[in-house]
N, C-alpha and C positions, 0 to 999 in steps of 0.2 A: 505899675511897673511893667516893663516889657518882658517878654518871655526869655530873651537873651540874658537880661540882668538877673532874673530869678535863677537861671541855670548856673550862672557864674557864682552867685552867692551860695547856692546849694553845693557847688563843687568846693568852694573855699571851706564851708562848714564840714564837709566830709573829709577834706584834707587835714584840717585841724583835729578832728575827732580821731583820726588814725595816727596822729603823731605820737611816737613813743617817748616816754619820759623816764624810762628805766635804765639809764646808763650807769656805768661804774662811778662816774663823777657826780651823780645827782645828789649825793648826801653831803657834799662839800658845803661849808658855810656855817652860819650860826643857828643853833637850835635852843629853844627854851624848854627846860625840863617840865615835868608834869605839874609840879606845885608852883611853878613860876618864880622860884627862888634863885635860879641860876640859869646862865646861858653857857652852852658848850660849843666851842668852835671845832668843827670836824675838818680835817685837812689831810693831804697826802703826806706820808712820811716814808721815805724810801719806796718800797713797792707795796706798801700797806696803807691803811687809813688809821688815823689817831684822832684823839679829841682832848681838849684842855678846857678848863673853866675860864671863860673870858669875861664874865660879869657875875656879880653877886648882888642880890637885892639888899642885903645887909653885909657889907664887906668888913665891918667891925663888930666886935662882940657888944651886946647891949649892956646898959648900966647895971642890970641885975644879974650879970653872968655868974653862975655858980662856980665857975673855974677861976674866978678872980682876974679875968682878962678884960674887964670893961674898957671899951674904947680902943682896944688894940685890934690890929688886923686879924681876921680869922685864919687859923692855922690847922694843920692836919693832926690835931691833938689826939685822935683816936687810932692813929696808925699803930699796928702791933710792933713795929720797929721803933723803939724809943728814940733812936738817932734821927728819925724822919719827922718827929712830931712838931718841929718848929717850922716846917715848910709852909709857906702861905698858900691858902686855897686858891686865891686868884692867880691864874696862870698854871695851876697844877695839872699835869698830865693824868687823866683818869681813864682814858681808853687807848688801847694800842693793839696792833697785830691783825687788824681786820683785812680780809681779802674779799674781793667781789666774786661771788659764786655764780651770778647770773640771776635772772628772774627777780630783780629788785631785792636781792638778799646778799648780805655781807656776813661772813662767819669767821670762825677760828680766832676771834678776838678775846680780849679781856677787858673788864670794866671794874674800876675801883670805886667803892662807895665811901667817901670820907666821913659820912655820918656814922657809919658802923666800923670803919677801918678794915672792911673785908673786900677781897677781890674775887670776882666771879668770872667764869667762862661766859661768853656773850655772843649773841648773833643779833643782827639788825635787819629789819624789813622795811622798805620804803612803801608804805601803804598808799600814799598819794604824794604829790610834789611838796605838800606842806605838813605831812604827818609821818614820823619815823617811829616805828615800834622797836623797842629795845627789850630783848629777852636775856636776863641774867640768870645763870643756873649753876648748880653744883653737879658735876658728873654728866648728866644728859639733860637736854632741854625740858624734858618732862618735869624735872624737879627744879622749878624756877618761878620767876615772876616777870611779867611783862609790864612795861610802862610806855607811855607815848609822849614823844617830844614834838613840838610844833615850831614852825617858822613864823 
């Protein structure tokens, strides 16, 4: 290869390496939760970011469901508000209120866990273009748990 071609290729590689991927819209799209049982679609809602369940690996209850709902669509049956327990999980809003703080971080949001029926304060950090770290907590982030979602 000629010296000119090598210089051009080196320049392209340096340009790509310096490209930033940490903008406020970089979390938009579909994310698979850590256990692979669900996908969450993160989208803009008003001036914030929200997320809803867009796919479930098992959208219906299994034949041996102890709750007697075999074959029926999964619902929010652990919700502390009894009036909300019949909401379908597919399409359920589970994240809201997130604002972009900068430095690949979104905070001031809330996340709802339909498996426990609990809602937590939450912040998200985009660790890479394909890895989103979700920190749910009570009070301050020190008292919480982090999970990682992937694209």
